[in-house]
C-alpha positions as CSV (number, residue, x, y, z in Angstrom):
1,M,0.0,0.0,0.0
2,K,1.2,3.5,-0.7
3,S,2.4,5.6,2.2
4,L,-0.3,7.9,3.7
5,L,0.0,11.1,5.6
6,L,-2.8,10.8,8.3
7,A,-2.1,13.7,10.7
8,L,-0.2,16.9,11.1
9,V,0.9,18.4,14.4
10,V,1.3,22.2,14.3
11,C,3.3,24.3,16.6
12,T,3.9,28.1,16.5
13,V,7.4,29.5,17.0
14,V,8.4,33.1,17.0
15,C,11.8,34.0,15.6
16,P,12.9,37.4,17.0
17,T,15.3,39.9,15.4
18,L,18.8,38.6,15.7
19,S,21.2,41.4,16.9
20,H,24.6,40.0,16.0
21,A,26.4,39.2,12.8
22,Q,24.2,37.8,10.1
23,P,25.5,35.0,7.9
24,S,24.4,34.8,4.2
25,L,24.4,32.4,1.3
26,K,27.7,32.6,-0.5
27,N,27.6,31.2,-4.0
28,G,24.3,29.7,-3.1
29,V,25.5,27.8,-0.1
30,F,25.6,28.2,3.7
31,E,27.4,25.6,5.8
32,A,28.2,25.3,9.5
33,N,30.1,22.3,10.9
34,T,32.8,23.7,13.1
35,F,31.9,25.0,16.6
36,T,34.7,25.8,19.1
37,S,33.0,27.8,21.8
38,I,29.7,29.7,22.6
39,D,31.5,33.0,22.0
40,T,32.7,32.1,18.5
41,A,29.2,30.6,17.6
42,V,27.5,33.8,18.7
43,S,30.0,36.0,16.8
44,S,29.4,34.0,13.6
45,G,25.6,34.6,13.8
46,W,24.2,31.9,16.1
47,E,21.9,32.7,19.0
48,M,20.6,30.7,21.9
49,Y,16.9,31.4,22.0
50,S,14.0,30.7,24.2
51,Q,10.7,32.6,24.5
52,R,11.2,33.1,28.3
53,N,14.0,32.7,30.7
54,E,11.9,30.4,32.9
55,I,11.8,27.8,30.1
56,R,15.3,28.3,28.7
57,P,17.2,25.1,28.4
58,R,21.0,24.7,28.9
59,F,23.0,25.6,25.7
60,F,26.5,24.5,25.2
61,I,29.2,23.7,22.7
62,S,30.7,20.2,22.8
63,D,33.8,18.8,21.1
64,Y,32.2,15.4,20.8
65,P,30.2,13.9,19.2
66,N,30.7,15.5,15.8
67,L,30.6,14.6,12.1
68,G,34.1,15.6,11.1
69,G,34.3,19.3,11.9
70,K,35.3,20.3,15.4
71,G,32.5,20.6,17.9
72,C,28.7,20.7,17.7
73,L,25.7,22.7,19.0
74,G,24.3,21.2,22.2
75,I,21.0,21.7,24.1
76,S,20.0,20.0,27.4
77,G,16.7,19.8,29.2
78,N,18.5,20.4,32.4
79,S,16.1,18.3,34.5
80,N,13.1,20.4,33.7
81,G,10.3,19.1,31.4
82,S,9.2,22.7,30.6
83,K,12.4,23.7,28.8
84,N,11.9,24.7,25.2
85,G,14.6,26.4,23.1
86,C,16.8,26.4,20.0
87,W,20.0,27.4,18.4
88,Q,19.1,29.8,15.6
89,T,20.7,31.9,12.9
90,L,19.3,34.2,10.3
91,I,20.7,33.5,6.9
92,S,20.4,36.3,4.3
93,N,20.6,36.4,0.5
94,I,17.5,34.3,0.0
95,S,15.5,35.0,-3.2
96,E,11.7,34.6,-3.6
97,G,10.6,31.8,-6.0
98,L,13.8,29.9,-5.8
99,Y,14.3,26.5,-4.2
100,Y,16.6,25.6,-1.3
101,R,17.6,22.4,0.3
102,F,18.2,22.4,4.1
103,D,19.8,19.5,5.9
104,A,21.3,19.0,9.4
105,S,22.0,16.0,11.6
106,Y,21.5,15.4,15.3
107,T,22.3,12.7,17.8
108,S,20.5,12.6,21.2
109,Q,20.4,10.9,24.6
110,N,17.4,10.2,26.8
111,V,15.0,11.7,24.2
112,A,11.9,9.4,24.2
113,F,9.9,11.1,21.4
114,P,12.4,12.7,19.0
115,H,9.7,13.5,16.3
116,Y,8.1,15.8,18.9
117,Q,11.0,16.9,21.1
118,V,13.7,17.5,18.5
119,L,12.7,19.8,15.6
120,A,14.3,21.8,12.8
121,L,12.3,24.8,11.6
122,L,12.8,27.4,8.8
123,D,11.0,30.7,9.3
124,C,11.2,33.3,6.4
125,H,11.6,37.0,6.8
126,D,11.4,40.0,4.5
127,G,14.0,42.9,4.3
128,S,12.4,44.6,7.4
129,D,12.5,41.4,9.4
130,K,8.8,40.7,9.2
131,H,7.6,37.1,8.8
132,V,6.5,36.1,5.4
133,G,4.9,32.8,4.4
134,Q,4.5,30.0,6.9
135,P,7.2,28.3,9.0
136,E,8.5,25.1,7.4
137,F,9.1,22.0,9.6
138,V,12.1,20.1,8.1
139,P,11.2,16.4,7.5
140,V,13.1,13.6,9.1
141,G,15.5,11.9,6.7
142,V,17.7,8.9,6.8
143,R,19.5,7.6,9.9
144,S,23.2,6.8,9.8
145,G,24.5,5.1,13.0
146,D,23.8,7.3,15.9
147,W,23.0,10.3,13.7
148,Q,19.6,11.3,12.4
149,K,19.4,13.6,9.4
150,V,16.6,16.1,8.8
151,D,16.3,17.4,5.3
152,G,13.9,18.9,2.7
153,V,13.6,21.2,-0.3
154,F,11.6,24.4,0.2
155,N,10.3,27.1,-2.2
156,A,11.1,30.6,-1.0
157,P,7.9,32.6,-0.6
158,E,7.1,36.0,-2.1
159,G,8.9,38.9,-0.3
160,V,11.5,36.8,1.4
161,A,15.0,38.1,2.0
162,A,16.3,35.9,4.8
163,V,15.5,32.6,6.6
164,C,15.8,31.9,10.3
165,T,17.1,28.4,10.9
166,Q,16.0,27.0,14.3
167,L,17.3,23.8,15.8
168,F,15.2,22.7,18.9
169,L,15.1,20.6,21.9
170,R,11.9,20.9,23.9
171,F,9.9,19.4,26.8
172,C,12.5,16.7,27.6
173,D,13.8,17.0,31.2
174,Q,16.6,14.4,31.0
175,G,17.3,14.8,27.2
176,T,20.3,16.2,25.4
177,V,20.7,16.8,21.7
178,W,23.8,17.6,19.7
179,W,23.3,19.3,16.3
180,D,26.0,19.3,13.5
181,D,26.7,19.5,9.8
182,I,24.1,22.2,9.0
183,K,23.7,23.3,5.4
184,L,21.4,25.4,3.3
185,E,21.9,25.6,-0.5
186,Q,20.1,26.8,-3.5
187,V,18.9,23.9,-5.8
188,S,17.0,23.4,-9.0
189,A,13.2,23.2,-8.8
190,P,12.1,19.6,-8.0
191,P,10.0,17.8,-10.7
192,K,6.3,18.4,-10.4
193,R,4.0,15.5,-9.3
194,I,0.3,15.1,-8.7
195,V,-0.7,14.5,-5.1
196,R,-4.0,12.7,-4.6
197,V,-5.9,13.8,-1.4
198,G,-8.9,12.1,0.0
199,T,-11.2,12.6,3.0
200,V,-12.5,9.6,5.0
201,N,-16.3,9.8,5.7
202,C,-17.0,6.9,8.0
203,Y,-19.7,6.7,10.7
204,L,-20.5,3.6,12.8
205,R,-24.1,3.7,13.7
206,D,-24.1,0.8,16.1
207,N,-22.9,1.2,19.7
208,S,-19.3,0.0,19.2
209,P,-16.2,-0.1,21.4
210,S,-13.8,2.8,20.8
211,M,-11.1,0.7,19.3
212,E,-13.5,-0.9,16.8
213,S,-14.2,2.6,15.5
214,V,-10.5,3.2,15.1
215,D,-10.2,-0.1,13.3
216,E,-12.9,0.9,10.8
217,F,-11.3,4.2,10.1
218,C,-8.0,2.4,9.5
219,R,-9.7,0.0,7.1
220,V,-11.2,2.9,5.1
221,A,-7.8,4.6,5.1
222,D,-6.2,1.5,3.8
223,E,-8.8,1.4,1.0
224,A,-8.0,5.0,0.1
225,G,-4.3,4.1,-0.1
226,D,-5.0,1.1,-2.3
227,K,-6.9,3.4,-4.7
228,G,-3.8,5.7,-5.1
229,C,-4.5,8.3,-2.4
230,D,-1.3,10.0,-1.1
231,I,-2.9,11.9,1.8
232,A,-6.0,10.7,3.7
233,C,-7.6,13.2,6.0
234,L,-9.5,11.6,8.9
235,G,-12.2,13.3,11.0
236,E,-11.8,14.5,14.5
237,G,-12.4,12.0,17.3
238,V,-12.1,8.8,15.3
239,N,-12.2,6.8,18.6
240,L,-15.5,8.4,19.6
241,V,-17.6,7.9,16.4
242,G,-20.2,5.2,17.0
243,V,-19.7,5.0,20.8
244,K,-23.1,6.0,22.1
245,G,-23.4,8.1,25.3
246,A,-19.6,8.8,25.5
247,A,-17.8,12.2,25.7
248,Y,-14.3,12.9,24.6
249,A,-13.1,12.6,28.1
250,D,-14.5,9.1,28.4
251,I,-12.5,7.8,25.5
252,A,-9.3,9.8,25.9
253,V,-6.2,7.7,25.3
254,P,-2.5,8.3,26.0
255,I,-0.3,9.7,23.2
256,P,1.7,7.7,22.2
257,G,-0.5,4.7,22.8
258,S,-2.5,2.0,21.1
259,T,-4.5,4.4,18.9
260,T,-1.5,6.3,17.6
261,E,0.5,3.1,17.1
262,K,-2.4,1.7,15.0
263,L,-2.7,4.9,12.9
264,G,1.1,5.0,12.5
265,E,1.1,1.5,11.1
266,V,-1.6,2.5,8.5
267,A,0.5,5.5,7.5
268,K,3.6,3.6,6.8
């Protein structure tokens, strides 16, 4: 069965004005893979960012691990599950309408849910440092040993002049992440392809257990995939449909849990 995208988790991140040196694309490329100290990272355009001091994680530069160049960018939860912050840099010389590939790699320790707790985000700005377009979450790529790559190709929106690159660790009290081998480069436009999108309209009229409702939605999603659908959009509360007399609180389940595991298997 073809892979399906079943759900999208959205988070909003604000990228403030960076006050130090601003790196730029040179000959269409920006690369960062050598980090010797916090002072040199900051002087070259990196900033340690959190929305409030109360949730600021611990930032550091570490010699090891690394992917060849000296050092890497580190973030630690510092024994507090509310910590949420990123290393970020604002890269100029971005042109609207062109395509850019971003990739970076990270390795982590004591991070239970990396898809949620370790993120790379691209946030575009115009010449006056106002946001343009929508933030882009960089997809997870291939894994090589202990290192996980994130990479993707993005189309620069109208009015863009710079892109804020943000590398996060969030809500992970005992976790530590090390970021390295960061690159943004201009690339050719990817080939166009048709994406087939479908919605799942499924309603169980009998009084059924919650997981039977989930199973039925999964069956219909599988059917959509067999018919060539790339993205199947499910309704809200799939584990409540058909369960008479129940409220959302009655059928609430942990995340991750049996429901997310089942939906995840369908999406593969």
